[in-house]
N, C-alpha and C positions, 0 to 999 in steps of 0.2 A: 455384711455385703450380701445382696440378693443374687440369685442365679442370673448370669448374663443372658441377654436376649439371644434367641436361636431362630433361625429360619427353617421351618419344618413344612413338610407336605402332610396335610391333615384331612380326615374324613369328618364331615359335620353330621352329627346325629340328632341335633335339635336346633332351635333357632339360636344361632350364634355359638352353640356349645360343641366342642370337639371331644370325641371319646377315645381316640386311639393315638398312639405315638408319644404320649407324655406319661412318664412314670409317676409324676407328682399329681396326677388327676387331670380333669378336663380344663380346657381353656375357653374363654369367651372370645369369639371372633365376630365382631359386628359385620353387618352387610352380607352375611352368608345365609344359605338355606339348607335345610335337612337333605342329606344324601349327596351333597357336593364334595368334590375333592378340591382343596385349595392349598395355596402356598401362603404362609403367614409368618410374620415375625412375632414370636411369643416371648413374653417376659412377665413373670409374676402372675400367672394365671389369666393373662389377657393377651390376645393376639391382634395384630393389625394386618388386614388383608393386603397381600401383595399381588396375587394372581389367582384367577379361577382356572383350575386345571380341568375340571369336569363340572359343567353347570347343571343345575336342576332343571327338569322340564317345566317346573313352576316358576322359573325366573323370567321376569318380563322387564322391558325397558322402563326406567323410572319416568314419572310424569313431569319431573321438575329438573331444570338445568342445574340447580343448586344441590341436588341430592348427593349425599356422600360427604360433602363438605359442611353443609348446614346441619345443625343438631336438632332441627325441628321435626323431621320425619325419619323413622328408622326402617320402615318396611315397604317402601315404594317399589322395591324390586321383586315383590311376591305377588303372584297371580291372585285374583280376588277370592276364588272359591277356597283354596287351601288356607289363605290368610284368615278368612272369616271362620272357617272350621277350627283353626287353631285357637281363636278367641273363645269359641264355644267350649273347646276342650279344656282350656285353662279354668273356666268356671266349674266344669265337672271335677277337675283335679282338686281344686280348693274345697269343694263340698265333700269330696271323698276323704279328705284329711280329717273331716269332722264326722265321717261315717254317715253321710246323708246322701240318699239317692232320690232323684226326682226327674221329671220331664224337663229337658233343656231344649227350648225352642231354637230354631235357626237364628243366627245373629242378625239383628237389624243393622243394615248397612247405610251409613250416612253418605249421601252422594258427594262427589268433589264439588268445589266452587260454591259451598254453602255455609262455611264457617263465618259467624258474625262477630267473633271476639278474637283479638290478637294482642299479644304482649310484645311490642317491638322495642328493642334496645337501641339507644342512640349514642353515637360517639362522634368526636370531632374528625373532620376530614379536610383535605386540602381545599376543596371548593365549598365547604359548609358542613352540615351535619350528614352523617351516614346513619341509616337505620337498617335493622335486620334482626337476625336471630344469632344466638351463640353457636359457635362452631362445635363440632363433636369433640368431646374430651378437652375442651379449651374454654378460656374466657374471651378469646378473640371473637370479634364480630364478623359475621358473614353478611355483607350488604346484599339485599335481595332485590331483584327486578321483577320477579314473578312469584306467585304462590298458588299452586293449583288447588289447595284445600280451601282457600279463602274466597268469600264472596267477591266477584269482580269489582264491585263498587269500592271495596276496601283497597284492592290492588290499585285501582285507578287513583286513589287518594295518596299513594306513596310519595309522589313529589311534594304535595302540600304538607304531608306529615314531616318530611325532611325540613321544610321551611319552619314549621311549627317547633321542631325540636331545637333549632339553633339557639334561641334565647335561653333555654333550660340548660345549656352547656356553658353558661357564663362563668361558673366557678370551675377551676381545674379538677377538683375532687368530685364534681357531679358526674353521676353515671345514670342518666335518666332512662326510665322505662315508660313507654307510651302504651297505656292500656286502652285499646281502641275498640269501641263497640258500635256496630251499625244498628241504629234504631229506626223506628218508623218516621221520626222527624229529622233524621240526619245522623252524622257521625259525632259520637261523644268520646272525649279523650280525658283520661285521668292520668297525670304524670307523677310518678314516684321516683325516688333516687336522687333528688336534688339536694345538694349540700345546704344545710340550714345553720350549722354552727357559726358560720361567718356572716350571718345576717340574712341568709336566704336570697331569694330572687330580688334583684333591684327593681325600682319603679320603671326604669327604662326597659329592662328585659320583659317585665310584665306587659308593658305597652306593646312591645314588638310581638310578643306571643299573641296578644289579643288581636292585633292587626293581621297576623298570619291566619288566625282562626276565622276572622271576618272575611278575608279574601277567599278562603276556601269554603265559606258557607257552612262551617261546622256548627252543630247545634250547641255544643258546650265544651269548654275546656276547664279542667280543675287541676290543682296540684295537691295530691294527697287529700282530695275532698274540698280543698279551699278554692273558692271561685277565682278564675282568671278571666274567663269570657263566657257570657251566657246570652245567646240570641233567642233560644227557646228551650223548653223542657225536652229532655231525652225520654221519649215515650215508647213503650213496647206493648204489644197486645199479649195478654195472658188470658186465653179463652175469650169470654165476652167482655173483659175489662181492659181499659187503657191505663197502664201503670206508668207513672212518672218515676223513672229509676233514680235512686239516690246516686251521687257521684261514687264511682268505684264499686257499685253494688254487684253481687253475684248474679250471673245470668247464664242459663244453659248455652253452650257454645254454638250449637247447630239447631235451628228451628225444627227441622224434620225429626231429629232425635228427640227433642223435647216433646213434640207432638206424639211420637210413638210411645213414649213412656207415660204421658198423661192419658192417652187413649187406653192404654193397658190398665192404668189405675181406675179410670172411670168405669170401664167394663167390669172390673172386679168389685167395684163398690155399688153396683146397681142394687136398688132396694133398701139401701141404708137410710135410716132416719137421722142418725147422728154420726158424724165423722170427725176424727181428730187428725189434723194435718200437722205433723211434727217436723221441725226444721223446714218450715214452709217458705222461707225467703220472702220475696215480695209477692208471692202468690202463684208460683208456677202451676201447682196443682189445685190451689184453693178455689179459684173461681169456677173451674170446670166441676169440681166436687160439689160446690154450692148449688149447682143445677140439680143435684140429686137430693141432698139433705143439708141440715144445719151443720156448719163447720166450726170447730174450735181450732184456729190456726196459731201455731206457736213457733217463735224463732228467737235466737239470742241476739239478733242485730236490731237495734232500736230503729234505725233508719228504714230498714226493710219493712218493719211492721207499720211505721208511719205511712210509707208509700202504699202498702196494702190497704190500710184503712181509708186513705184518700181516694183510692181507685174503686171502692165499693159503689160509690155514687155513679160511676160511669157504666154500670152493668145492672140496670133495674130488673126486677123479677126473680132475683136469686133467693135461695133460702138464707136464713140469718147466718152471718159470719161474725164470730167473736175472735178478735186478734189480740195476742198477748206476747209481750217481750219477756223472755224467760231463759235462763241458762239451763239447758236440759241435761247437762252433766252434773252440776252442783244441785240443781233443783228439778229433777225430772217430774213429769206429770205422773202423779201417784196412781196406783191401781184403784184406789177408792174414787179418784176423780174421773176414772174411765168407766165407772159403774154402768152408765147408761149409753156408752159408746158402742156402736155396731161395727165400725171399721176404723182401724188406725192406718194411716199412710205415713211412712217415716222415711226421710231422705237425709241421712246424717252425712257429716264430712268424712274424709278418708279414715279417720281413727275409729269410725263406727259409733255405736250407741249402746255400750254395755250397760250403763246405768238405766237408761230409759227402756231398753229391751227387758231388763229384769222386772221393771214395773208392769210392762205389758204382759209378761209371762204370769205374773201374780194376779192379773186382772181377770175379768169375766169376758173380755173381748173375744169374739169368735172368728174374726178375720183381720189379717194384717197384710198390707201391701208394702213390701220392702223395696226401696230404691237404694242403689249403692254405686259408688265410684271406686270400690276396692273389694274385689271378690274374697280376699283373705279375711278382712274384718266382717264382711257380710256372712261368711260361713261360720265364723265364731259366734256372731249374734243369732244366726239361724239355729245353731246347736242349743242355745238357751231356750228358744221358742219350741223346738222339737221336744226337748226334755220336759217342757210344761204341757205337752199334749197336742201341740200343733203339728200339722202335716204340711210340708212344703209341696204345694201342688204343682207349680211350674215356675220356671225362670226364663226370662228372655234376655240374653246378652245384647248389649247395645254398643255398636262401634261409633261412638260420637267423635272420638279424636282419631280421624282417619290416618292410616299408615303409621300409627304408633302402637306400642305394646299396651297402652292404657285400655282398660275394659270397664264399661259400666253395665248395669243390669237393673231389671225390675222383676218383681216376683210376687207371688201370692201364697199366704199361709192360711189354713183354715183349721178349726177344731170344733 
């Protein structure tokens, strides 16, 4: 039997962490701020906020009516300046654990109402489908009527997305997620979580989904990449190129954050004749880099590389681009293959790029632009480069996922 829940008055000494009043160590109390006195129900190292006894001067009114119930945002109650400073400090802490010091630039702040990608969960309701986000600490669905982080064109499409979701709830075991992307040619939706063991979606449900998509003038609807409706290609601009996105493809969530990171990489790569763009996706960095020098673009996703290759013809005047599908964990680009490369740009997934970083460290490359969505694995890989003689010149934290603890960054190493 665990220790029973207690109602305690606590002092918060970090984001959500309480440091006094508990003999068994700190508790995590969501929706609180450093310096606050709160009353919370605490059980098993986690507390649930009951009352704010003394609020922080940095506490502000949340921007969304769903805040606190919806699990999509965790930090809407924090004023912008300390919030962005906290993200910057988390990068410093992670680098400090690897004994690395560098210049950490101010955090790039993504503005509200600019997110172009959402993952909306759908469930059955009395009057049809409900769509929204998971509740905090629960699998329950919070149906949303607004979303201040999202592009208003996505919010305006919520009623149409509810209609679209209904046919995908045909089977009682289906728990659809609508991966919605705003593109230059309209809204693109890829639906996952549909029960397939019992035969998948019926012909009638497919027809109703296609009719709902047509009525909403969506660009495309797919089910785990399988076509359901296609009025036109889902196209996004990546630098000078027009890229037709594969269904369900990765895309940076906020255009302004994407531009900030790409601008940073382009500035750091000036003067390079040969550039390696590793984990390139469909060309987020590739096409802007090809305005500078020849690019060897590599990614593990075959569909992304096909899209990148197809888009080369939409951007004449670029330096040569060679695109390759390759698993950079099992088969990293070797140090010998990087012999004539001036700059490596690398944007790995959350797990980092230990194998590929090792090859870069063993190469003769003199500059690396590192992009990351996980400061902890970035710091680990940075240690490998520093041990090989690189200096981490500077890092720019990027607040792409507004009002969340998630931190992205872009950096430059030289030797």
